[in-house]
C-alpha positions in Angstrom: 8.0 -95.3 -41.9 6.8 -92.6 -44.2 3.5 -91.0 -43.2 0.8 -90.5 -45.8 -0.6 -87.1 -46.7 -2.8 -85.2 -44.3 -6.4 -86.4 -44.7 -5.4 -89.8 -46.3 -7.5 -91.6 -43.7 -10.8 -90.2 -44.7 -12.9 -93.4 -45.1 -15.3 -93.9 -42.2 -15.2 -97.6 -41.2 -17.0 -99.5 -38.5 -15.1 -102.2 -36.6 -17.5 -105.2 -36.2 -16.9 -107.6 -33.4 -17.9 -111.3 -33.5 -20.5 -112.6 -31.1 -21.0 -116.4 -30.9 -24.4 -117.7 -29.6 -25.7 -121.2 -29.1 -28.1 -122.3 -31.9 -30.1 -124.7 -29.8 -28.8 -127.8 -31.6 -25.4 -128.0 -30.0 -23.7 -125.7 -32.4 -23.0 -122.0 -32.4 -24.1 -119.1 -34.6 -21.8 -116.2 -35.3 -23.1 -112.7 -35.8 -21.3 -109.4 -35.8 -22.0 -106.4 -33.7 -21.0 -102.8 -34.7 -18.2 -101.4 -32.6 -16.3 -98.2 -32.7 -16.1 -95.9 -35.8 -12.6 -95.7 -37.2 -11.1 -93.5 -39.9 -8.8 -95.2 -42.4 -7.4 -95.4 -45.9 -8.4 -98.3 -48.2 -6.1 -99.3 -51.1 -6.0 -102.5 -53.3 -3.4 -105.0 -52.3 -3.8 -107.5 -55.2 -5.4 -107.4 -58.6 -7.7 -104.5 -59.1 -10.0 -106.6 -61.4 -10.8 -109.3 -58.8 -14.0 -107.8 -57.4 -15.6 -107.5 -60.9 -14.8 -111.2 -61.6 -16.9 -112.4 -58.7 -13.9 -113.3 -56.6 -13.2 -111.4 -53.4 -10.5 -108.7 -53.7 -7.6 -108.2 -51.3 -7.1 -104.7 -49.8 -4.8 -103.0 -47.4 -6.5 -100.7 -44.8 -4.4 -98.3 -42.8 -5.8 -97.2 -39.4 -4.6 -95.4 -36.4 -3.0 -98.0 -34.0 -5.3 -100.0 -31.9 -4.1 -103.0 -29.8 -7.5 -104.8 -29.8 -7.9 -105.5 -33.5 -7.8 -109.2 -34.2 -8.4 -111.3 -37.4 -11.8 -112.6 -36.1 -13.2 -109.0 -36.6 -14.5 -107.3 -39.7 -14.5 -103.8 -41.0 -17.5 -102.2 -42.7 -17.4 -99.4 -45.2 -21.1 -98.7 -45.9 -22.6 -101.8 -47.5 -19.1 -103.4 -48.1 -17.7 -105.8 -45.6 -14.0 -106.7 -45.2 -12.8 -109.8 -43.3 -9.5 -109.0 -41.5 -6.8 -111.5 -42.4 -4.0 -109.8 -40.5 -3.3 -106.7 -38.5 0.3 -105.5 -38.1 2.1 -102.5 -36.7 4.6 -101.9 -39.5 7.4 -100.1 -37.6 6.6 -101.1 -34.0 6.0 -97.5 -32.9 2.3 -98.0 -32.3 1.3 -95.1 -34.6 -0.3 -97.0 -37.4 -2.1 -100.3 -38.0 -2.0 -102.0 -41.4 -4.8 -104.6 -41.9 -4.7 -107.0 -44.8 -8.4 -107.6 -45.6 -10.5 -109.6 -48.0 -13.8 -108.2 -49.3 -16.8 -110.4 -48.5 -19.2 -110.8 -51.4 -22.7 -111.8 -50.4 -24.0 -114.8 -52.2 -27.5 -114.2 -53.7 -29.6 -117.3 -54.2 -30.6 -118.0 -57.8 -34.3 -117.7 -57.1 -33.9 -114.1 -55.8 -34.0 -111.6 -58.7 -32.1 -108.4 -58.2 
């Protein structure tokens, strides 16, 4: 595995953990709680024009290795949220973690004017 340049992981990300709570009607509500702050590198994994077209974009986020990152979690970069689709150790050496993520785009109801 080739290592990136020094300082490549300069994006401050927050790992958000899911918490399921009963909704009082027999179902469950999922909310996310901010967890640890991580430093990573964010790069596009698919088409660079996808976020402008209203569809979510795919990205690759490189982090320092953590064994507790699972696809149910999210990563936050300021106001942007990324749903983790997969988290893999590329060479098995437990030095890096590469997450394939999808950017979550918040739906705004038509009656709310920006």
